[in-house]
C-alpha positions in Angstrom: 53.8 101.8 155.7 53.4 99.5 152.7 53.9 100.6 149.2 50.9 100.6 146.9 50.7 97.6 144.7 51.9 98.0 141.0 51.6 95.7 138.1 54.7 95.4 135.9 54.3 95.1 132.2 56.8 95.3 129.3 56.3 97.0 125.9 58.6 97.0 122.8 59.5 100.5 121.9 61.8 102.1 119.2 64.3 103.9 121.3 65.8 104.1 124.7 63.7 107.3 125.4 60.1 106.1 124.6 57.8 108.7 123.1 54.0 109.1 122.8 54.2 107.3 119.5 55.4 104.2 121.2 52.1 104.0 123.2 49.6 104.6 120.5 47.2 101.7 119.5 47.0 100.4 116.0 43.7 102.2 115.7 45.3 105.6 116.7 48.1 105.0 114.3 45.6 104.7 111.5 46.5 101.1 110.9 43.8 98.6 109.8 42.7 96.0 112.4 44.7 92.7 112.0 44.5 89.3 113.7 42.3 89.4 116.8 41.7 92.9 116.3 39.3 92.1 113.5 37.0 90.2 115.6 37.3 92.4 118.8 37.5 96.2 117.8 38.3 97.0 121.5 41.6 95.2 121.0 42.3 97.5 118.1 42.2 100.5 120.5 44.5 99.0 123.1 48.2 98.4 123.2 50.0 95.1 123.6 52.2 94.4 126.5 53.8 91.3 128.2 54.2 90.1 131.8 57.9 89.7 131.6 60.7 91.4 129.8 61.8 88.1 128.2 58.6 87.6 126.4 58.7 91.0 125.0 62.3 90.5 123.9 61.5 87.3 122.3 58.8 88.9 120.2 61.1 91.8 119.2 63.7 89.3 118.0 61.1 87.1 116.2 59.9 90.1 114.3 63.5 91.2 113.4 63.2 94.3 115.6 60.4 95.8 113.2 58.6 96.8 116.4 61.6 98.2 118.1 64.8 97.2 119.6 64.1 98.3 123.2 61.7 97.2 126.0 60.2 99.6 128.3 58.9 98.6 131.8 55.7 100.1 132.9 54.7 100.0 136.6 51.0 100.4 136.9 49.5 101.3 140.3 46.0 100.5 141.2 44.8 104.0 140.7 46.4 104.6 137.3 44.0 105.7 134.5 44.7 102.4 132.7 42.5 99.5 132.1 44.3 96.0 132.0 43.1 92.7 130.5 44.7 89.5 130.1 44.4 88.6 126.3 45.7 86.2 123.8 48.7 83.9 124.4 50.8 83.3 127.5 51.9 86.4 129.3 50.1 88.8 126.8 47.9 91.7 128.1 46.1 94.6 126.5 46.2 98.0 128.1 43.8 100.9 127.4 44.6 104.5 128.4 46.1 107.7 127.1 49.7 107.4 125.6 50.6 110.2 128.0 49.5 108.1 130.9 51.5 105.1 129.7 54.7 107.4 129.2 54.3 108.6 132.9 54.4 104.9 134.1 57.7 104.0 132.4 60.3 103.1 135.0 63.1 101.6 132.9 64.0 101.1 129.3 66.6 98.7 128.1 67.9 97.4 124.7 66.7 93.9 123.7 69.3 91.3 124.8 71.0 88.9 122.5 
């Protein structure tokens, strides 16, 4: 029997044990839209993820860990209550779903390397 296909994405989080707060959109956090969110309000309601751990870590380091010093790996099966769309630059995607759904999909969290 084959295992169901699951997409892997990586999100910068604040601690080794991610919380619901780590998976809130900027809209749900009460932050004003910024950058591409201004032109596309749907983006404001989603969360940013990357297709590799390295890309997420690079952003965490570039932002001096303001976004967090850990990267959570999410495995999203086809039947997950999550919408995935390729957005913006290389390897960047936006996910839409409930923070609790994202939390349930975390399979690993590691500190940012280097």
